[in-house]
N, CA, C and O of each residue as an XYZ file, in Angstrom:
408
protein
N     -93.270    173.306    -69.539
C     -93.168    171.882    -69.320
C     -94.542    171.259    -69.059
O     -94.842    170.181    -69.571
N     -95.378    171.939    -68.259
C     -96.710    171.424    -67.976
C     -97.568    171.371    -69.232
O     -98.377    170.457    -69.391
N     -97.401    172.333    -70.118
C     -98.168    172.342    -71.364
C     -97.809    171.139    -72.221
O     -98.678    170.549    -72.864
N     -96.540    170.775    -72.234
C     -96.101    169.609    -73.013
C     -96.711    168.334    -72.436
O     -97.185    167.472    -73.177
N     -96.696    168.224    -71.130
C     -97.296    167.044    -70.489
C     -98.788    166.985    -70.740
O     -99.346    165.916    -70.990
N     -99.430    168.138    -70.670
C    -100.860    168.192    -70.911
C    -101.176    167.804    -72.347
O    -102.160    167.107    -72.596
N    -100.353    168.246    -73.295
C    -100.533    167.883    -74.694
C    -100.313    166.402    -74.923
O    -101.045    165.774    -75.689
N     -99.309    165.839    -74.266
C     -99.050    164.402    -74.372
C    -100.215    163.603    -73.807
O    -100.628    162.597    -74.383
N    -100.733    164.054    -72.687
C    -101.855    163.364    -72.058
C    -103.089    163.422    -72.955
O    -103.801    162.428    -73.098
N    -103.340    164.566    -73.551
C    -104.496    164.720    -74.441
C    -104.345    163.816    -75.664
O    -105.313    163.193    -76.100
N    -103.139    163.746    -76.214
C    -102.897    162.879    -77.374
C    -103.075    161.415    -76.998
O    -103.623    160.633    -77.774
N    -102.613    161.048    -75.813
C    -102.758    159.662    -75.347
C    -104.231    159.319    -75.134
O    -104.667    158.228    -75.500
N    -104.992    160.221    -74.553
C    -106.425    159.991    -74.340
C    -107.161    159.883    -75.674
O    -108.073    159.069    -75.820
N    -106.767    160.696    -76.633
C    -107.384    160.645    -77.956
C    -107.079    159.311    -78.635
O    -107.968    158.705    -79.233
N    -105.843    158.855    -78.549
C    -105.464    157.567    -79.144
C    -106.203    156.427    -78.460
O    -106.628    155.479    -79.122
N    -106.359    156.508    -77.146
C    -107.074    155.479    -76.397
C    -108.542    155.435    -76.811
O    -109.112    154.357    -76.978
N    -109.146    156.592    -76.973
C    -110.546    156.654    -77.404
C    -110.687    156.094    -78.813
O    -111.667    155.412    -79.113
N    -109.726    156.374    -79.674
C    -109.762    155.843    -81.043
C    -109.660    154.317    -81.030
O    -110.384    153.643    -81.763
N    -108.767    153.767    -80.201
C    -108.623    152.306    -80.110
C    -109.900    151.664    -79.575
O    -110.316    150.612    -80.059
N    -110.518    152.289    -78.583
C    -111.765    151.752    -78.022
C    -112.870    151.760    -79.077
O    -113.642    150.807    -79.174
N    -112.946    152.825    -79.862
C    -113.948    152.900    -80.925
C    -113.673    151.839    -81.988
O    -114.596    151.169    -82.452
N    -112.420    151.686    -82.371
C    -112.053    150.687    -83.378
C    -112.400    149.283    -82.887
O    -112.835    148.444    -83.676
N    -112.213    149.020    -81.597
C    -112.558    147.716    -81.035
C    -114.064    147.484    -81.110
O    -114.504    146.383    -81.442
N    -114.849    148.503    -80.805
C    -116.307    148.374    -80.876
C    -116.782    148.133    -82.311
O    -117.698    147.342    -82.536
N    -116.171    148.805    -83.269
C    -116.520    148.592    -84.674
C    -116.178    147.162    -85.079
O    -116.970    146.493    -85.742
N    -115.001    146.697    -84.679
C    -114.596    145.320    -84.997
C    -115.556    144.317    -84.365
O    -115.896    143.315    -84.994
N    -115.998    144.566    -83.138
C    -116.949    143.668    -82.480
C    -118.298    143.665    -83.189
O    -118.985    142.643    -83.216
N    -118.676    144.789    -83.757
C    -119.911    144.835    -84.546
C    -119.789    143.878    -85.737
O    -120.705    143.102    -86.009
N    -118.668    143.933    -86.439
C    -118.476    143.052    -87.590
C    -118.378    141.585    -87.164
O    -118.829    140.700    -87.891
N    -117.799    141.324    -86.007
C    -117.762    139.960    -85.460
C    -119.195    139.474    -85.264
O    -119.531    138.353    -85.646
N    -120.031    140.307    -84.675
C    -121.426    139.940    -84.423
C    -122.157    139.644    -85.726
O    -122.905    138.670    -85.813
N    -121.946    140.476    -86.731
C    -122.595    140.263    -88.030
C    -122.130    138.936    -88.642
O    -122.948    138.173    -89.155
N    -120.824    138.659    -88.591
C    -120.317    137.395    -89.146
C    -120.898    136.192    -88.422
O    -121.254    135.197    -89.054
N    -120.997    136.276    -87.092
C    -121.528    135.158    -86.320
C    -123.022    134.954    -86.584
O    -123.484    133.816    -86.662
N    -123.768    136.032    -86.719
C    -125.196    135.915    -87.046
C    -125.376    135.236    -88.405
O    -126.286    134.428    -88.590
N    -124.502    135.574    -89.349
C    -124.562    134.987    -90.689
C    -124.163    133.518    -90.651
O    -124.779    132.687    -91.317
N    -123.140    133.200    -89.878
C    -122.642    131.820    -89.803
C    -123.600    130.903    -89.051
O    -123.615    129.697    -89.295
N    -124.395    131.454    -88.144
C    -125.313    130.659    -87.329
C    -126.721    131.247    -87.415
O    -127.226    131.797    -86.436
N    -127.353    131.133    -88.582
C    -128.665    131.764    -88.770
C    -129.768    131.171    -87.897
O    -130.789    131.823    -87.675
N    -129.584    129.955    -87.400
C    -130.617    129.344    -86.561
C    -130.570    129.845    -85.120
O    -131.475    129.567    -84.333
N    -129.525    130.577    -84.779
C    -129.382    131.124    -83.426
C    -129.927    132.549    -83.442
O    -129.603    133.336    -84.331
N    -130.737    132.865    -82.474
C    -131.334    134.201    -82.400
C    -130.289    135.299    -82.271
O    -129.231    135.106    -81.672
N    -130.607    136.454    -82.843
C    -129.689    137.591    -82.770
C    -129.406    137.990    -81.332
O    -128.275    138.342    -80.996
N    -130.428    137.937    -80.478
C    -130.222    138.298    -79.071
C    -129.227    137.363    -78.403
O    -128.429    137.793    -77.569
N    -129.272    136.088    -78.766
C    -128.350    135.109    -78.186
C    -126.925    135.394    -78.638
O    -126.000    135.397    -77.826
N    -126.750    135.631    -79.928
C    -125.407    135.947    -80.444
C    -124.884    137.219    -79.780
O    -123.733    137.271    -79.345
N    -125.730    138.238    -79.705
C    -125.317    139.496    -79.074
C    -124.888    139.277    -77.625
O    -123.866    139.807    -77.187
N    -125.667    138.500    -76.891
C    -125.348    138.234    -75.482
C    -124.037    137.464    -75.345
O    -123.239    137.745    -74.451
N    -123.817    136.498    -76.227
C    -122.569    135.728    -76.167
C    -121.361    136.599    -76.498
O    -120.310    136.472    -75.870
N    -121.511    137.480    -77.480
C    -120.410    138.395    -77.822
C    -120.122    139.321    -76.651
O    -118.964    139.537    -76.295
N    -121.183    139.873    -76.047
C    -120.981    140.759    -74.891
C    -120.293    140.022    -73.742
O    -119.377    140.558    -73.119
N    -120.734    138.799    -73.466
C    -120.151    138.031    -72.358
C    -118.686    137.688    -72.633
O    -117.842    137.789    -71.743
N    -118.393    137.285    -73.865
C    -117.003    136.951    -74.205
C    -116.125    138.197    -74.143
O    -114.985    138.138    -73.683
N    -116.656    139.317    -74.603
C    -115.891    140.570    -74.546
C    -115.678    140.994    -73.100
O    -114.590    141.436    -72.730
N    -116.710    140.859    -72.292
C    -116.600    141.226    -70.874
C    -115.564    140.364    -70.156
O    -114.868    140.841    -69.260
N    -115.464    139.099    -70.550
C    -114.486    138.209    -69.922
C    -113.052    138.661    -70.202
O    -112.133    138.307    -69.464
N    -112.866    139.430    -71.249
C    -111.525    139.905    -71.622
C    -111.326    141.382    -71.291
O    -110.393    142.007    -71.794
N    -112.181    141.936    -70.464
C    -112.152    143.379    -70.202
C    -110.857    143.852    -69.551
O    -110.496    145.019    -69.703
N    -110.153    142.989    -68.837
C    -108.931    143.408    -68.145
C    -107.669    143.116    -68.955
O    -106.561    143.328    -68.464
N    -107.820    142.640    -70.166
C    -106.645    142.335    -70.991
C    -105.879    143.627    -71.273
O    -106.468    144.640    -71.650
N    -104.588    143.578    -71.091
C    -103.762    144.764    -71.314
C    -103.532    145.007    -72.805
O    -103.557    146.150    -73.261
N    -103.310    143.939    -73.557
C    -103.113    144.058    -74.995
C    -104.471    143.858    -75.653
O    -105.055    142.779    -75.558
N    -104.975    144.893    -76.320
C    -106.327    144.890    -76.853
C    -106.388    144.517    -78.337
O    -107.476    144.320    -78.878
N    -105.255    144.419    -78.984
C    -105.206    144.229    -80.431
C    -106.028    143.041    -80.910
O    -106.729    143.141    -81.917
N    -105.953    141.936    -80.212
C    -106.583    140.702    -80.681
C    -107.916    140.387    -80.005
O    -108.454    139.295    -80.189
N    -108.449    141.312    -79.237
C    -109.701    141.068    -78.514
C    -110.834    140.645    -79.455
O    -111.499    139.649    -79.170
N    -111.083    141.347    -80.550
C    -112.181    140.907    -81.433
C    -111.982    139.490    -81.969
O    -112.946    138.732    -82.068
N    -110.773    139.130    -82.308
C    -110.493    137.779    -82.810
C    -110.754    136.748    -81.721
O    -111.353    135.704    -81.981
N    -110.313    137.035    -80.519
C    -110.519    136.105    -79.406
C    -112.003    135.964    -79.068
O    -112.473    134.865    -78.773
N    -112.732    137.068    -79.112
C    -114.176    137.033    -78.856
C    -114.862    136.176    -79.916
O    -115.681    135.315    -79.595
N    -114.522    136.417    -81.175
C    -115.157    135.649    -82.251
C    -114.856    134.162    -82.119
O    -115.750    133.332    -82.278
N    -113.620    133.825    -81.834
C    -113.248    132.409    -81.697
C    -114.003    131.761    -80.547
O    -114.502    130.644    -80.681
N    -114.089    132.457    -79.413
C    -114.778    131.904    -78.243
C    -116.260    131.665    -78.535
O    -116.795    130.602    -78.218
N    -116.914    132.647    -79.134
C    -118.344    132.521    -79.418
C    -118.584    131.489    -80.512
O    -119.516    130.691    -80.416
N    -117.757    131.497    -81.545
C    -117.906    130.521    -82.630
C    -117.769    129.093    -82.080
O    -118.549    128.215    -82.449
N    -116.794    128.859    -81.210
C    -116.621    127.535    -80.606
C    -117.820    127.159    -79.743
O    -118.269    126.013    -79.759
N    -118.329    128.118    -79.000
C    -119.508    127.862    -78.160
C    -120.706    127.483    -79.024
O    -121.399    126.507    -78.737
N    -120.947    128.249    -80.071
C    -122.100    127.982    -80.931
C    -121.936    126.692    -81.727
O    -122.907    125.966    -81.938
N    -120.733    126.407    -82.161
C    -120.496    125.195    -82.946
C    -120.649    123.940    -82.106
O    -120.995    122.885    -82.639
N    -120.402    124.028    -80.817
C    -120.488    122.853    -79.952
C    -121.847    122.707    -79.285
O    -122.049    121.794    -78.485
N    -122.784    123.599    -79.607
C    -124.106    123.575    -79.005
C    -125.115    122.978    -79.976
O    -125.224    123.437    -81.113
N    -125.854    121.958    -79.541
C    -126.926    121.438    -80.404
C    -127.904    122.561    -80.735
O    -128.118    123.455    -79.916
N    -128.486    122.523    -81.903
C    -129.337    123.622    -82.364
C    -130.615    123.796    -81.552
O    -131.225    124.864    -81.605
N    -131.035    122.791    -80.811
C    -132.296    122.921    -80.068
C    -132.094    123.288    -78.600
O    -133.051    123.255    -77.825
N    -130.886    123.633    -78.206
C    -130.642    124.039    -76.823
C    -129.961    125.396    -76.803
O    -129.341    125.809    -77.784
N    -130.081    126.075    -75.692
C    -129.427    127.373    -75.542
C    -127.940    127.158    -75.312
O    -127.554    126.229    -74.602
N    -127.097    128.005    -75.901
C    -125.658    127.863    -75.674
C    -125.301    128.205    -74.236
O    -125.972    129.023    -73.608
N    -124.256    127.589    -73.714
C    -123.835    127.886    -72.349
C    -123.200    129.268    -72.278
O    -122.827    129.852    -73.296
N    -123.085    129.772    -71.073
C    -122.419    131.042    -70.844
C    -120.929    130.858    -71.116
O    -120.303    130.014    -70.475
N    -120.326    131.627    -72.058
C    -118.918    131.414    -72.393
C    -117.956    131.838    -71.302
O    -116.772    131.511    -71.373
N    -118.434    132.564    -70.285
C    -117.541    132.985    -69.213
C    -117.634    132.072    -68.001
O    -116.857    132.214    -67.057
N    -118.575    131.138    -68.017
C    -118.735    130.228    -66.881
C    -117.606    129.199    -66.883
O    -117.140    128.787    -67.945
N    -117.171    128.790    -65.703
C    -116.136    127.752    -65.649
C    -116.697    126.428    -66.167
O    -117.894    126.170    -66.042
N    -115.850    125.603    -66.740
C    -116.345    124.321    -67.248
C    -116.953    123.487    -66.139
O    -116.462    123.473    -65.011
N    -118.032    122.792    -66.476
C    -118.683    121.946    -65.480
C    -118.016    120.587    -65.485
O    -117.645    120.053    -66.531
N    -117.874    120.043    -64.291
C    -117.309    118.711    -64.164
C    -118.441    117.704    -64.275
O    -119.559    117.947    -63.822
N    -118.132    116.582    -64.879
C    -119.131    115.512    -65.006
C    -119.412    114.947    -63.636
O    -118.514    114.741    -62.820
N    -120.693    114.701    -63.408
C    -121.076    114.100    -62.131
C    -120.696    112.633    -62.132
O    -120.853    111.935    -63.134
N    -120.203    112.184    -61.018
C    -119.829    110.774    -60.913
C    -120.857    110.043    -60.074
O    -121.420    110.605    -59.134
N    -121.095    108.809    -60.411
C    -122.052    107.981    -59.694
C    -121.340    107.418    -58.462
O    -120.354    106.695    -58.602
N    -121.821    107.737    -57.262
C    -121.126    107.271    -56.059
C    -121.284    105.780    -55.806
O    -120.655    105.249    -54.890
N    -122.097    105.096    -56.582
C    -122.356    103.659    -56.357
C    -121.193    102.813    -56.684
O    -121.261    101.592    -56.546
């Protein structure tokens, strides 16, 4: 009985490692697509935004759509950023507009 459990555990760990690798490969392709779509943005900036967006989803239980969600988040961030300014941190909470107390 213990051998069966050990075999099941090993198979589960192997499948988990395969899913993690597949996610990393998908994120690589996301990064390449974003670099191509936004050539005026430095590669380091795109890489940092992808890492930050991925890190923001690190606790997600369902991993299937993580690369799609990361790409959408970064693409929206880059598309809404003027080309002469640095993009905001995609994991930061939205800033509220300051109101004039006068």
